[in-house]
MARKE-64795 format. One record per residue: x, y negated, z negated of N, C-alpha, C in turn; residue in one letter; residue number from 1. Coordinates in nm, 3 decimals. Atoms other than C-alpha are relative to their C-alpha. Example, Ala and Ser with C-alpha at 12.3 -4.5 7.8 and 13.67 -1.06 7.14 Angstrom:
<sites>
SITE       npx       npy       npz      capx      capy      capz       cpx       cpy       cpz   r     k
SITE     0.089     0.119     0.000     1.230     0.450    -0.780     0.090    -0.120     0.000   A     1
SITE    -0.082     0.119     0.006     1.367     0.106    -0.714    -0.077    -0.109    -0.073   S     2
</sites>
This chain:
<sites>
SITE       npx       npy       npz      capx      capy      capz       cpx       cpy       cpz   r     k
SITE    -0.128     0.055    -0.042    -7.780    -1.708   -11.108     0.048     0.078     0.122   M     1
SITE    -0.042    -0.068    -0.122    -7.649    -1.632   -10.760     0.140     0.059    -0.016   S     2
SITE    -0.127    -0.071     0.002    -7.356    -1.401   -10.701     0.059    -0.003     0.140   S     3
SITE    -0.061    -0.009    -0.134    -7.103    -1.393   -10.415    -0.050     0.122     0.076   P     4
SITE     0.044    -0.124    -0.063    -7.233    -1.041   -10.351    -0.140    -0.012     0.062   Y     5
SITE     0.131     0.024    -0.062    -7.572    -1.188   -10.254     0.015    -0.035     0.148   D     6
SITE    -0.030     0.036    -0.139    -7.408    -1.298    -9.926     0.078     0.115     0.065   Q     7
SITE    -0.084    -0.103    -0.066    -7.239    -1.079    -9.663     0.145    -0.012    -0.044   P     8
SITE    -0.143     0.003     0.035    -6.880    -0.982    -9.735     0.070    -0.103     0.087   Q     9
SITE    -0.062     0.106    -0.078    -6.667    -1.278    -9.631     0.113     0.050     0.090   P    10
SITE    -0.117    -0.017    -0.085    -6.416    -1.285    -9.349     0.099    -0.106    -0.045   V    11
SITE    -0.100     0.091     0.053    -6.095    -1.441    -9.477     0.114    -0.020     0.100   L    12
SITE    -0.116     0.030    -0.083    -5.814    -1.612    -9.289     0.124    -0.010    -0.084   G    13
SITE    -0.127     0.010     0.071    -5.449    -1.596    -9.387     0.110    -0.028     0.103   A    14
SITE    -0.115     0.028    -0.085    -5.114    -1.703    -9.248     0.122     0.067    -0.063   I    15
SITE    -0.119    -0.067     0.051    -4.799    -1.494    -9.283     0.111    -0.102    -0.024   T    16
SITE    -0.114     0.087     0.025    -4.471    -1.640    -9.401     0.070    -0.040     0.129   D    17
SITE    -0.056     0.033    -0.132    -4.370    -1.639    -9.033    -0.092    -0.090     0.081   R    18
SITE     0.093     0.090    -0.068    -4.670    -1.855    -8.942    -0.102     0.068     0.089   G    19
SITE     0.099    -0.071    -0.081    -4.881    -1.583    -8.778    -0.134     0.003    -0.071   E    20
SITE     0.134    -0.006     0.057    -5.256    -1.595    -8.830    -0.049     0.145    -0.001   K    21
SITE     0.066    -0.130     0.010    -5.429    -1.282    -8.955    -0.138    -0.022    -0.059   I    22
SITE     0.137     0.008     0.050    -5.781    -1.208    -9.066    -0.029     0.124    -0.085   M    23
SITE     0.053    -0.110     0.079    -5.938    -0.994    -9.337    -0.148     0.007     0.032   L    24
SITE     0.138    -0.013    -0.048    -6.265    -0.865    -9.194    -0.054     0.137    -0.035   R    25
SITE     0.062    -0.130     0.021    -6.510    -0.580    -9.229     0.056     0.102     0.099   A    26
SITE    -0.040    -0.108    -0.090    -6.409    -0.246    -9.083    -0.108     0.019     0.106   A    27
SITE     0.091    -0.019    -0.114    -6.564    -0.176    -8.742     0.032     0.132     0.069   E    28
SITE    -0.021    -0.127    -0.069    -6.605     0.132    -8.526     0.121    -0.005     0.094   M    29
SITE    -0.116     0.010    -0.090    -6.336     0.000    -8.290     0.131     0.025    -0.073   R    30
SITE    -0.120    -0.022     0.080    -6.088     0.050    -8.578     0.028     0.147    -0.026   D    31
SITE    -0.009    -0.141     0.042    -6.143     0.425    -8.614     0.131     0.065     0.043   V    32
SITE    -0.123    -0.065    -0.047    -5.850     0.542    -8.399     0.122    -0.052    -0.074   D    33
SITE    -0.113     0.059     0.071    -5.608     0.299    -8.566     0.001     0.042    -0.147   A    34
SITE     0.009    -0.047     0.139    -5.733     0.397    -8.912     0.051     0.143    -0.009   I    35
SITE    -0.045    -0.139    -0.002    -5.678     0.763    -8.826     0.152     0.008     0.014   L    36
SITE    -0.146     0.003    -0.017    -5.324     0.688    -8.705     0.069    -0.043    -0.128   T    37
SITE    -0.062     0.052     0.122    -5.243     0.488    -9.019    -0.010     0.101    -0.114   A    38
SITE     0.023    -0.089     0.114    -5.389     0.743    -9.259     0.064     0.137     0.016   C    39
SITE    -0.070    -0.128    -0.021    -5.212     1.042    -9.103     0.150    -0.022     0.019   T    40
SITE    -0.142     0.031    -0.011    -4.875     0.866    -9.077     0.075     0.059    -0.120   D    41
SITE    -0.073    -0.064     0.110    -4.610     1.049    -9.284     0.030    -0.094    -0.118   P    42
SITE    -0.028     0.093     0.110    -4.518     0.737    -9.486    -0.125    -0.031    -0.078   E    43
SITE     0.128     0.022     0.070    -4.883     0.670    -9.565    -0.033     0.120    -0.087   S    44
SITE     0.029    -0.122     0.075    -4.929     1.030    -9.673     0.094     0.014    -0.121   Q    45
SITE    -0.099    -0.013     0.108    -4.613     1.014    -9.884    -0.034    -0.085    -0.122   R    46
SITE     0.011     0.095     0.110    -4.706     0.712   -10.093    -0.142    -0.029    -0.046   W    47
SITE     0.138     0.030     0.039    -5.086     0.705   -10.112    -0.068     0.125    -0.056   T    48
SITE     0.076    -0.114     0.050    -5.355     0.926   -10.258    -0.078     0.069     0.111   T    49
SITE     0.063    -0.069    -0.112    -5.471     1.027    -9.910     0.040     0.147    -0.002   L    50
SITE    -0.029    -0.143     0.001    -5.498     1.402    -9.888     0.031     0.047     0.142   T    51
SITE    -0.026    -0.056    -0.132    -5.360     1.610    -9.601    -0.132     0.042     0.065   P    52
SITE     0.121    -0.038    -0.071    -5.616     1.688    -9.335    -0.093    -0.117     0.029   G    53
SITE     0.080     0.118    -0.032    -5.741     1.332    -9.297    -0.033     0.007     0.149   Y    54
SITE     0.040    -0.017    -0.139    -5.943     1.345    -8.976    -0.091    -0.114     0.047   D    55
SITE     0.083     0.106    -0.059    -6.160     1.135    -8.747    -0.130    -0.022    -0.077   R    56
SITE     0.123     0.015     0.078    -6.473     1.204    -8.953     0.023    -0.085    -0.125   D    57
SITE    -0.030     0.082     0.118    -6.305     1.055    -9.260     0.025    -0.144     0.039   R    58
SITE    -0.022     0.138    -0.047    -6.196     0.751    -9.060    -0.134    -0.067     0.028   A    59
SITE     0.135     0.054    -0.025    -6.555     0.703    -8.946    -0.070    -0.027    -0.133   I    60
SITE     0.058     0.019     0.132    -6.667     0.748    -9.307     0.054    -0.123    -0.071   G    61
SITE    -0.057     0.122     0.057    -6.430     0.471    -9.411    -0.075    -0.122     0.053   F    62
SITE     0.067     0.114    -0.065    -6.596     0.235    -9.163    -0.147    -0.009    -0.042   V    63
SITE     0.145     0.003     0.020    -6.956     0.336    -9.230    -0.044     0.009    -0.146   T    64
SITE     0.041    -0.020     0.139    -6.955     0.419    -9.601     0.092    -0.061    -0.102   G    65
SITE    -0.093     0.043     0.104    -6.645     0.361    -9.808     0.020    -0.152     0.000   Y    66
SITE    -0.034     0.142    -0.003    -6.549     0.011    -9.693    -0.119    -0.090    -0.033   A    67
SITE     0.112     0.087     0.035    -6.894    -0.150    -9.696    -0.058     0.029    -0.138   P    68
SITE     0.055    -0.038     0.129    -6.981     0.034   -10.017     0.049    -0.084    -0.117   G    69
SITE    -0.052     0.082     0.110    -6.758    -0.180   -10.237    -0.079    -0.129    -0.013   W    70
SITE     0.074     0.126     0.006    -6.932    -0.504   -10.146    -0.148     0.025    -0.031   W    71
SITE     0.141    -0.031     0.023    -7.278    -0.347   -10.137    -0.027     0.034    -0.146   A    72
SITE     0.015    -0.036     0.141    -7.223    -0.216   -10.490     0.047    -0.108    -0.096   G    73
SITE    -0.049     0.113     0.081    -7.091    -0.554   -10.614     0.120     0.041    -0.085   A    74
SITE    -0.117    -0.051     0.071    -6.766    -0.383   -10.708     0.131    -0.037     0.070   K    75
SITE    -0.120     0.040    -0.070    -6.517    -0.565   -10.485    -0.020     0.002     0.150   G    76
SITE     0.007     0.004    -0.146    -6.433    -0.553   -10.118     0.109     0.087     0.061   A    77
SITE    -0.100    -0.071    -0.080    -6.252    -0.343    -9.861     0.003    -0.067     0.136   A    78
SITE    -0.016     0.071    -0.127    -6.116    -0.531    -9.563     0.096     0.073     0.092   W    79
SITE    -0.101    -0.032    -0.100    -5.940    -0.442    -9.242     0.082    -0.126     0.020   V    80
SITE    -0.089     0.111    -0.033    -5.639    -0.661    -9.179     0.016     0.003     0.150   I    81
SITE    -0.006     0.007    -0.146    -5.653    -0.776    -8.819     0.103    -0.104     0.042   A    82
SITE    -0.100     0.095    -0.050    -5.378    -0.944    -8.621    -0.068    -0.113     0.076   D    83
SITE     0.055     0.118    -0.068    -5.422    -1.261    -8.417    -0.093     0.036     0.114   A    84
SITE     0.089    -0.046    -0.108    -5.589    -1.058    -8.140    -0.122     0.074    -0.053   D    85
SITE     0.114    -0.070     0.060    -5.836    -0.902    -8.384     0.019     0.149    -0.016   G    86
SITE    -0.026    -0.144     0.006    -5.672    -0.558    -8.370     0.040     0.043    -0.141   A    87
SITE    -0.033    -0.058     0.130    -5.636    -0.335    -8.677     0.151    -0.001    -0.023   Y    88
SITE    -0.140    -0.005     0.041    -5.305    -0.381    -8.859     0.017     0.072    -0.133   A    89
SITE    -0.005    -0.065     0.130    -5.393    -0.228    -9.195    -0.131    -0.017    -0.072   G    90
SITE     0.122     0.014     0.079    -5.647    -0.225    -9.473     0.037    -0.031    -0.145   Q    91
SITE    -0.024     0.036     0.139    -5.676    -0.360    -9.826    -0.131     0.004    -0.076   I    92
SITE     0.116    -0.008     0.088    -5.920    -0.289   -10.109     0.026    -0.084    -0.124   D    93
SITE     0.000     0.071     0.129    -5.996    -0.512   -10.407    -0.113     0.064    -0.079   L    94
SITE     0.098    -0.085     0.066    -6.172    -0.280   -10.653    -0.017    -0.041    -0.146   R    95
SITE     0.028     0.042     0.137    -6.336    -0.410   -10.970    -0.005     0.124    -0.089   V    96
SITE    -0.010    -0.113     0.093    -6.266    -0.183   -11.267    -0.115    -0.002    -0.101   L    97
SITE     0.106    -0.006     0.101    -6.479    -0.094   -11.570    -0.019    -0.135    -0.069   A    98
SITE     0.007     0.138     0.050    -6.395    -0.436   -11.713    -0.023    -0.088     0.122   D    99
SITE     0.032     0.075    -0.123    -6.564    -0.668   -11.459     0.089    -0.120     0.028   P   100
SITE    -0.092     0.110    -0.026    -6.290    -0.928   -11.496     0.136     0.049     0.048   Q   101
SITE    -0.126    -0.059    -0.047    -6.017    -0.690   -11.379    -0.026     0.084     0.125   I   102
SITE     0.007    -0.082    -0.121    -5.964    -0.540   -11.035     0.138     0.052     0.032   A   103
SITE    -0.129    -0.043    -0.052    -5.692    -0.339   -10.873    -0.005    -0.005     0.152   D   104
SITE    -0.011     0.005    -0.145    -5.569    -0.343   -10.518     0.061     0.128     0.053   V   105
SITE    -0.061    -0.110    -0.072    -5.490    -0.067   -10.276     0.016    -0.045     0.143   G   106
SITE    -0.019     0.045    -0.138    -5.343    -0.123    -9.934     0.084     0.097     0.080   F   107
SITE    -0.066    -0.089    -0.095    -5.206     0.050    -9.630     0.026    -0.079     0.128   L   108
SITE    -0.035     0.069    -0.124    -5.022    -0.098    -9.334     0.016     0.103     0.112   T   109
SITE    -0.017    -0.087    -0.115    -5.050     0.066    -8.993     0.146     0.002     0.044   G   110
SITE    -0.141    -0.011    -0.038    -4.713     0.191    -8.860     0.049    -0.112     0.092   P   111
SITE    -0.044     0.102    -0.096    -4.699    -0.062    -8.574     0.007    -0.140    -0.060   A   112
SITE     0.006     0.134     0.060    -4.762    -0.357    -8.809     0.098    -0.018    -0.116   A   113
SITE    -0.092     0.010     0.114    -4.498    -0.283    -9.072     0.113    -0.097     0.029   R   114
SITE    -0.112     0.093    -0.011    -4.232    -0.544    -9.137    -0.035    -0.136     0.057   G   115
SITE     0.041     0.128    -0.059    -4.435    -0.836    -9.000    -0.053    -0.099    -0.102   K   116
SITE     0.049     0.089     0.104    -4.547    -0.982    -9.331    -0.150    -0.006    -0.011   G   117
SITE     0.147     0.002     0.004    -4.914    -0.907    -9.271    -0.053     0.036    -0.138   Y   118
SITE     0.056    -0.047     0.126    -4.965    -0.720    -9.597     0.024    -0.099    -0.112   M   119
SITE    -0.025     0.100     0.104    -4.800    -0.984    -9.814    -0.105    -0.110     0.008   T   120
SITE     0.101     0.106    -0.018    -5.032    -1.249    -9.668    -0.139     0.050    -0.037   A   121
SITE     0.132    -0.056     0.029    -5.334    -1.021    -9.696    -0.018     0.019    -0.150   A   122
SITE     0.009    -0.022     0.144    -5.259    -0.928   -10.057    -0.015    -0.133    -0.074   L   123
SITE     0.009     0.132     0.062    -5.202    -1.290   -10.155    -0.142    -0.056     0.014   R   124
SITE     0.133     0.055    -0.029    -5.535    -1.385    -9.994    -0.109     0.078    -0.073   T   125
SITE     0.104    -0.081     0.065    -5.744    -1.094   -10.127     0.001    -0.022    -0.152   A   126
SITE    -0.009     0.020     0.144    -5.614    -1.140   -10.482    -0.048    -0.139    -0.039   A   127
SITE     0.046     0.137     0.030    -5.669    -1.517   -10.474    -0.151    -0.009     0.014   A   128
SITE     0.146     0.000    -0.015    -6.021    -1.461   -10.344    -0.067     0.058    -0.124   Y   129
SITE     0.057    -0.061     0.120    -6.093    -1.231   -10.637     0.007    -0.091    -0.121   G   130
SITE    -0.018     0.087     0.115    -5.953    -1.475   -10.891    -0.081    -0.129     0.011   L   131
SITE     0.067     0.128    -0.018    -6.112    -1.786   -10.742    -0.150     0.011     0.026   L   132
SITE     0.139    -0.010    -0.043    -6.445    -1.654   -10.614    -0.082     0.112    -0.065   H   133
SITE     0.073    -0.112     0.060    -6.532    -1.330   -10.795     0.008     0.001    -0.152   L   134
SITE    -0.006     0.009     0.145    -6.458    -1.438   -11.150     0.099     0.093    -0.066   G   135
SITE    -0.100    -0.089     0.059    -6.162    -1.205   -11.199     0.100    -0.080    -0.083   L   136
SITE    -0.104     0.060     0.083    -5.906    -1.280   -11.468     0.133     0.073     0.015   E   137
SITE    -0.122    -0.079    -0.019    -5.654    -1.016   -11.362    -0.018     0.090     0.122   R   138
SITE    -0.004    -0.094    -0.112    -5.568    -0.831   -11.043     0.126     0.084    -0.018   V   139
SITE    -0.111    -0.091     0.022    -5.348    -0.525   -11.081     0.043     0.068     0.130   E   140
SITE    -0.059    -0.082    -0.106    -5.116    -0.357   -10.832     0.068     0.117    -0.069   W   141
SITE    -0.070    -0.118     0.049    -4.997    -0.004   -10.896     0.051     0.078     0.121   K   142
SITE    -0.053    -0.086    -0.106    -4.782     0.228   -10.687     0.086     0.108    -0.064   A   143
SITE    -0.088    -0.105     0.049    -4.597     0.554   -10.734     0.142    -0.055    -0.011   H   144
SITE    -0.139     0.043     0.018    -4.249     0.491   -10.871     0.081     0.045     0.121   V   145
SITE    -0.079    -0.028    -0.119    -4.013     0.472   -10.576    -0.054    -0.064     0.126   G   146
SITE     0.058     0.064    -0.117    -4.250     0.297   -10.337     0.047    -0.146     0.005   N   147
SITE    -0.066     0.131     0.002    -4.013     0.005   -10.295    -0.066    -0.098     0.096   V   148
SITE     0.063     0.090    -0.097    -4.188    -0.136    -9.987    -0.126    -0.062    -0.058   A   149
SITE     0.123     0.052     0.061    -4.518    -0.170   -10.173     0.033    -0.098    -0.112   S   150
SITE    -0.041     0.090     0.108    -4.345    -0.325   -10.474     0.048    -0.134     0.055   R   151
SITE    -0.051     0.123    -0.062    -4.171    -0.576   -10.249    -0.117    -0.088     0.046   R   152
SITE     0.118     0.074    -0.044    -4.508    -0.677   -10.100    -0.067    -0.069    -0.119   V   153
SITE     0.068     0.056     0.117    -4.662    -0.726   -10.444     0.079    -0.117    -0.058   A   154
SITE    -0.081     0.107     0.058    -4.372    -0.935   -10.571     0.003    -0.122     0.091   E   155
SITE     0.004     0.114    -0.093    -4.365    -1.151   -10.257    -0.134    -0.072    -0.005   K   156
SITE     0.134     0.059     0.009    -4.739    -1.207   -10.303    -0.023    -0.070    -0.134   A   157
SITE     0.011     0.073     0.125    -4.673    -1.347   -10.651    -0.032     0.083    -0.122   G   158
SITE     0.029    -0.086     0.113    -4.745    -1.046   -10.871     0.123     0.011    -0.091   F   159
SITE    -0.106    -0.015     0.100    -4.542    -1.010   -11.192     0.012     0.147    -0.037   T   160
SITE    -0.024    -0.140     0.033    -4.387    -0.668   -11.245    -0.005     0.016    -0.151   F   161
SITE     0.020    -0.020     0.145    -4.484    -0.530   -11.587     0.063     0.127    -0.054   E   162
SITE    -0.066    -0.120     0.050    -4.325    -0.187   -11.605    -0.048     0.127     0.065   G   163
SITE     0.032    -0.134    -0.050    -4.384     0.184   -11.559    -0.104     0.065    -0.090   T   164
SITE     0.103    -0.076     0.071    -4.693     0.378   -11.658     0.034     0.148     0.018   L   165
SITE    -0.046    -0.139    -0.011    -4.573     0.730   -11.735    -0.117     0.094     0.024   R   166
SITE     0.100    -0.103    -0.034    -4.775     1.014   -11.578    -0.139    -0.061     0.018   A   167
SITE     0.127     0.070    -0.014    -5.047     0.763   -11.491    -0.077     0.044     0.126   Y   168
SITE     0.064    -0.037    -0.125    -5.116     0.869   -11.134     0.011     0.149     0.028   G   169
SITE    -0.013    -0.140    -0.041    -5.153     1.197   -10.953     0.028     0.005     0.149   S   170
SITE    -0.035    -0.020    -0.140    -5.015     1.322   -10.626     0.020     0.149     0.023   K   171
SITE    -0.013    -0.142    -0.036    -5.061     1.666   -10.474    -0.012     0.091    -0.123   D   172
SITE     0.027    -0.084     0.114    -5.193     1.808   -10.801     0.095    -0.013    -0.117   G   173
SITE    -0.092     0.020     0.113    -4.917     1.676   -11.028    -0.005    -0.144    -0.047   R   174
SITE    -0.003     0.135     0.057    -4.888     1.375   -11.258     0.127    -0.070     0.044   R   175
SITE    -0.116     0.078    -0.043    -4.657     1.098   -11.138     0.000    -0.133    -0.074   V   176
SITE    -0.014     0.131     0.060    -4.523     0.779   -11.291    -0.039    -0.107     0.102   D   177
SITE     0.037     0.111    -0.088    -4.655     0.451   -11.152     0.055    -0.131    -0.052   E   178
SITE    -0.036     0.137     0.033    -4.527     0.098   -11.144    -0.129    -0.082    -0.009   W   179
SITE     0.115     0.090     0.011    -4.768    -0.181   -11.242     0.048    -0.144     0.001   I   180
SITE    -0.023     0.145    -0.002    -4.774    -0.555   -11.173    -0.136    -0.066     0.000   A   181
SITE     0.128     0.070     0.005    -5.040    -0.819   -11.209     0.012    -0.142     0.051   S   182
SITE     0.013     0.140    -0.038    -5.158    -1.155   -11.084    -0.116    -0.057    -0.081   L   183
SITE     0.100     0.067     0.083    -5.349    -1.393   -11.313    -0.033    -0.136     0.060   L   184
SITE     0.032     0.133    -0.053    -5.526    -1.722   -11.238     0.114    -0.101    -0.021   P   185
SITE    -0.109     0.095     0.029    -5.236    -1.911   -11.401     0.119     0.018     0.095   A   186
SITE    -0.111    -0.026    -0.091    -4.999    -1.753   -11.146    -0.021    -0.066     0.136   D   187
SITE     0.028     0.063    -0.130    -5.171    -1.923   -10.852     0.059    -0.140     0.002   L   188
SITE    -0.053     0.136    -0.015    -5.005    -2.236   -10.722    -0.113    -0.101    -0.011   A   189
SITE     0.101     0.106     0.008    -5.188    -2.560   -10.794    -0.058    -0.026     0.139   D   190
SITE     0.066     0.029    -0.126    -5.443    -2.628   -10.525    -0.021     0.119     0.090   G   191
SITE     0.022    -0.119    -0.081    -5.461    -2.268   -10.403    -0.145     0.009     0.044   T   192
SITE     0.133    -0.022    -0.054    -5.758    -2.213   -10.177     0.005     0.124     0.088   T   193
SITE     0.011    -0.115    -0.090    -5.881    -1.924    -9.966    -0.084    -0.044     0.119   V   194
SITE     0.073     0.037    -0.120    -5.988    -1.980    -9.607    -0.109     0.104     0.028   E   195
SITE     0.113    -0.087    -0.030    -6.334    -1.829    -9.566    -0.049    -0.034     0.140   V   196
SITE     0.034     0.024    -0.141    -6.401    -1.794    -9.194    -0.146     0.024     0.029   L   197
SITE     0.143    -0.032    -0.020    -6.748    -1.644    -9.218    -0.052     0.073    -0.122   A   198
</sites>
């Protein structure tokens, strides 16, 4: 039986609520500088599991190893979110968990792209792709309690907030509470499709 993972990782198209076209594509070497900027940004450092000292070598490693590794291992996908000109605006991972019908998402918006609705459109698209094309039955979003911007993105993308997981995550060597929300196939609007560009 064939698997989606037998083909190259797809390039997905999406449209923001403002009508702007974006693309979810593989990470490329031309993204390295923008990835470095996004991953060393104080807000990114504050709310993600990125460790201090993120450098150019790690950004290159994201492009050459981490991002393609998810698809190559049949464990999900890591995409760069590109604006209408093809430039890096952020990144999003769809990571299949131990239960192969459940995945979680992780995302990061570059400083210059915040507030444009790119991440909401990207999250909606990546989650729908997982539910419609990868056989997922649940996509989970989690964030450190207090990350209101990330929660807003998840809720706008159709995720249902489920509560707080006490001491579930870790940050800087300490346990932290995390919010959790989910998206199920039944949550998708009738006729939902995902635009596969390549």
